[in-house]
Every structure is written in C-alpha cells, then in structure tokens.
C-alpha positions in Angstrom: 9.3 8.0 16.9 11.2 5.0 18.2 11.9 2.2 15.7 10.0 -1.1 16.0 12.2 -3.5 18.0 11.6 -6.4 15.6 12.6 -4.2 12.7 15.8 -3.1 14.6 16.7 -6.7 15.2 16.1 -7.7 11.6 18.3 -4.8 10.4 21.0 -5.7 12.9 21.0 -9.3 11.5 21.1 -8.1 7.9 24.1 -6.0 8.5 26.0 -8.7 10.4 25.1 -11.9 8.6 26.8 -13.3 5.5 24.9 -13.1 2.2 24.9 -16.7 1.1 22.7 -16.7 -2.0 21.9 -13.6 -4.0 19.5 -13.9 -7.0 18.9 -10.8 -9.1 16.3 -10.4 -11.8 16.5 -13.8 -13.3 14.2 -14.9 -16.2 14.0 -18.5 -17.3 12.2 -20.2 -20.3 11.4 -23.8 -20.6 10.4 -25.2 -24.0 9.9 -21.7 -25.2 7.6 -20.7 -22.4 8.6 -18.1 -19.8 8.5 -19.7 -16.3 10.4 -17.2 -14.1 10.1 -13.4 -14.6 12.7 -11.0 -13.1 12.8 -13.1 -10.0 15.0 -11.8 -7.1 15.6 -13.3 -3.7 18.4 -13.5 -1.1 19.3 -15.9 1.6 21.6 -15.1 4.6 23.8 -17.7 6.1 22.1 -20.1 8.6 18.6 -18.9 7.7 15.6 -21.0 6.8 13.8 -19.2 3.9 10.7 -20.6 2.3 9.0 -20.2 -1.1 5.3 -20.6 -1.1 2.7 -20.3 -3.8 0.2 -22.4 -5.9 1.2 -25.3 -8.1 2.9 -24.0 -11.2 4.1 -20.8 -9.5 7.8 -21.5 -10.3 9.0 -22.7 -6.9 10.6 -25.9 -8.1 11.9 -24.1 -11.2 13.6 -21.7 -8.9 15.4 -24.5 -7.1 16.4 -26.1 -10.4 17.8 -22.8 -11.7 19.9 -22.4 -8.6 21.3 -25.8 -9.1 22.1 -25.2 -12.7 19.6 -27.7 -14.2 17.8 -24.7 -15.8 19.7 -21.7 -17.0 18.4 -18.1 -16.8 18.3 -16.0 -20.0 19.2 -13.0 -17.9 20.0 -12.0 -14.4 22.5 -13.1 -11.8 22.9 -15.9 -9.3 25.7 -15.5 -6.8 26.7 -18.0 -4.2 29.1 -16.7 -1.5 29.9 -13.9 -4.0 30.7 -16.1 -6.9 28.5 -16.1 -10.1 27.1 -19.6 -10.6 24.3 -19.0 -13.1 26.3 -20.3 -16.0 27.7 -23.4 -14.3 26.5 -27.0 -14.5 25.1 -29.0 -11.5 28.3 -31.0 -11.5 30.2 -27.8 -10.8 27.7 -26.2 -8.4 27.1 -29.2 -6.0 30.7 -29.5 -4.8 30.7 -25.8 -4.0 28.2 -26.5 -1.2 24.7 -26.7 -2.6 22.6 -29.9 -2.3 19.0 -30.6 -3.3 16.3 -33.0 -1.9 14.0 -33.3 -4.9 10.2 -33.6 -4.8 9.1 -37.3 -4.5 12.3 -38.3 -2.7 13.8 -40.3 -5.6 15.8 -42.8 -3.6 17.1 -45.9 -5.2 14.7 -48.6 -4.2 16.9 -51.5 -5.2 19.9 -50.3 -3.1 20.2 -50.5 0.7 19.8 -47.5 2.9 23.6 -47.3 3.4 24.2 -47.6 -0.3 21.8 -44.7 -0.9 23.7 -42.6 1.6 27.1 -43.3 0.0 25.8 -42.1 -3.3 25.3 -38.7 -1.7 29.0 -38.4 -0.7 30.1 -36.3 -3.6 33.0 -34.8 -1.7 33.9 -37.4 0.9 37.4 -38.3 -0.2 38.0 -41.6 1.7 36.1 -44.4 3.4 37.0 -43.1 6.9 35.5 -39.7 6.3 32.5 -41.3 4.6 31.9 -43.6 7.5 32.1 -40.8 10.0 29.6 -38.7 8.0 27.2 -41.6 7.9 27.5 -42.1 11.7 26.8 -38.4 12.2 23.7 -38.5 10.1 22.3 -41.7 11.6 22.6 -40.0 15.0 20.4 -37.2 13.6 18.0 -39.7 12.1 18.0 -42.5 14.6 15.0 -44.2 12.9 17.2 -45.0 10.0 20.0 -46.7 11.9 18.2 -49.9 12.4 17.2 -50.0 8.7 20.8 -49.6 7.5 20.9 -52.8 5.5 17.2 -52.6 4.3 16.4 -52.0 0.7 15.3 -48.4 0.1 12.1 -49.5 -1.6 10.9 -51.4 1.5 11.1 -48.3 3.8 8.0 -46.5 4.8 7.2 -43.1 3.2 8.5 -41.2 6.2 11.7 -43.3 6.3 12.3 -42.7 2.6 11.9 -38.9 3.2 14.4 -39.1 6.0 16.8 -41.0 3.8 16.4 -38.5 1.0 17.3 -35.7 3.4 20.2 -37.6 4.9 21.5 -38.4 1.5 21.4 -34.7 0.6 23.4 -33.9 3.7 26.1 -36.5 3.0 28.1 -33.8 1.2 27.8 -31.5 4.2 26.3 -28.7 2.1 26.3 -25.0 3.1 22.9 -24.6 1.4 20.2 -27.3 1.4 17.4 -27.0 -1.2 14.2 -28.9 -0.2 11.3 -29.5 -2.5 8.0 -30.4 -0.9 9.3 -32.6 2.0 5.8 -33.1 3.5 4.3 -34.5 0.3 2.4 -37.8 0.8 3.3 -38.1 4.5 1.1 -38.6 7.6 0.8 -35.6 9.9 2.9 -37.2 12.7 5.7 -38.1 10.3 5.6 -34.5 8.9 6.0 -33.2 12.4 9.1 -35.4 12.9 10.6 -34.4 9.5 10.2 -30.6 10.2 11.6 -31.0 13.7 14.7 -32.6 12.2 15.0 -29.8 9.7 15.1 -27.4 12.6 17.9 -29.4 14.2 19.8 -29.5 10.9 19.5 -25.7 10.6 20.8 -25.3 14.2 24.0 -27.1 13.2 24.7 -24.3 10.7 23.1 -25.6 7.4 21.1 -22.9 5.6 17.8 -24.1 4.1 15.7 -23.0 1.2 12.4 -24.7 1.5 9.7 -25.2 -1.1 6.5 -26.3 0.6 2.9 -26.5 -0.5 1.7 -26.3 3.1 2.3 -22.6 3.8 1.5 -23.0 7.5 4.2 -25.6 8.0 6.7 -23.6 6.0 6.1 -20.3 7.8 6.2 -22.1 11.2 9.8 -23.1 10.6 11.1 -20.3 8.3 12.6 -17.0 9.3 11.6 -15.3 6.0 9.5 -16.1 2.9 8.7 -15.3 -0.6 5.3 -15.7 -2.3 5.5 -16.7 -6.0 2.7 -16.6 -8.5 3.2 -17.3 -12.2 6.9 -17.1 -11.9 7.1 -13.8 -10.1 7.7 -12.8 -6.5 4.6 -10.9 -5.4 5.3 -10.6 -1.7 8.2 -11.2 0.6 9.0 -10.5 4.2 9.8 -12.1 7.6 7.6 -14.9 8.9 5.5 -12.6 11.2 4.7 -10.1 8.4 3.6 -12.9 6.0 1.5 -14.6 8.6 -0.3 -11.3 9.3 -0.7 -10.4 5.6 -4.3 -10.5 4.5 -3.6 -12.0 1.1 -1.4 -14.8 2.5 -4.0 -15.5 5.2 -6.8 -15.9 2.7 -4.9 -17.7 0.0 -2.7 -20.1 2.0 -3.5 -20.1 5.7 -7.3 -20.6 5.4 -8.2 -17.6 7.5 
C-alpha cells in the first residue's frame, strides 16, 4: 500500500529539520500541587506549534517552565541540544528564547520606544538597537506613529503589538506567546495573527498558547492538547481539526 502523501511529507520534514526544543517527561509542582505530569513535546526550527486546552490545563505553566520561572522535579528540557531545565530566566533568555506574557504587561508610564528598548537584552550598542527598532516598526507600521506615546494610552490592539515587538527586540530563535488574542476585537485579532505568520516566515519559531483553538490551529503546523497538566493528544493541524474530541471540546462542531 502506498504511504499517505501528507505523512510522507511530514516524515521528510522531521528528518531534515533541526530539533529546536525537546521536552521529555517533565513534572512540575507549584505550592506543593502537581501542575504538569510527565509532559513531553518537541518543536522543530521555524515551526508554529500550539498548546490548546481548558483554563488550568497547564499551558501557561509549560511556558513558564521552558523559560526557567518554574523548575521541573524531573525530566529534561533541551534547547538546541543544551539542557536548560536547571537554568534561570536570566540565563535562558540570552540563549534565544523570549516570552510575550498573558495580559501584555507593558509599562504604561513609559513611551512605546522606551518599552521596546527594555526588550533589547542582547543589543550591544545604540546603533544595533536603533536598527532593530526600525525593523520591528516596519513589521508593525501601526506602532510607528505612536513611537513617543505613553504605553498606557495605546489601544488594546496596539498594546498587544507592542508586547510582541518588545519580545522580538532580542531577535529570539523561539518566541513563546501566551493568549495573544485575549480581550481584543475580532478584526484586531486577525491583524495580530497575520503578523505572527509574517514573523514566522522570517525564521522565528513560535510556541503559541491560545484559548481560541480555531485561531491557534489555523496558524499552527502542529499542536498538543493539554488537560490537567498532561498531553492527551498531539498531531499535525489537519489531524487535530478532524479529531472528534477536539471538534466537540474546542471547535464547536
């Protein structure tokens, strides 16, 4: 029997792409309670991978563990072949991982430009910082005319764009995004996700946590479904969209 063409293409990609992030059987406790259980996932270079699941499933905890904010009791996290599970965020971020947290968390009393500069953790001089800001304002043209405006006076959509741009200031290899659509109008969400696609096309790998599973699976190549701190399903976008459980629980079908 001939192999399914889509399976053949996926296997070809898996054998040729670089394994960027490899998480194996991590378990994490917070305040004595187990929040992640033997969780494993992998991300290839230049992919968009999504984590979907209900509130409290462990999606944000997974991102925080990758970044070193939470530390696993057991298991392994390797980034480009290097073990990072025992490292602090201060050590992990310069290696090429950046996070855009839930709720944006920009500095409302600083200007847009000042917010961007705070994201430049590895820009060594003003010239390089200026160039990086120019590059990002070209990606987010709506921000350019707001450069001197205080962060707190920006619209919700503009604040989310600023949060993403700030996370990209360090030119990360892997961008972690936590609920980028939260609290935004549908048209703004469409713009944000379109920009995420463009960012990915430039070579940035994205791990996306998103409550809106339909949005997440529209943009992602692969996904993992988390419930109660465990991965219960994983697969490519098409497989998850066709999965009966995912359809009933998250796609409203």
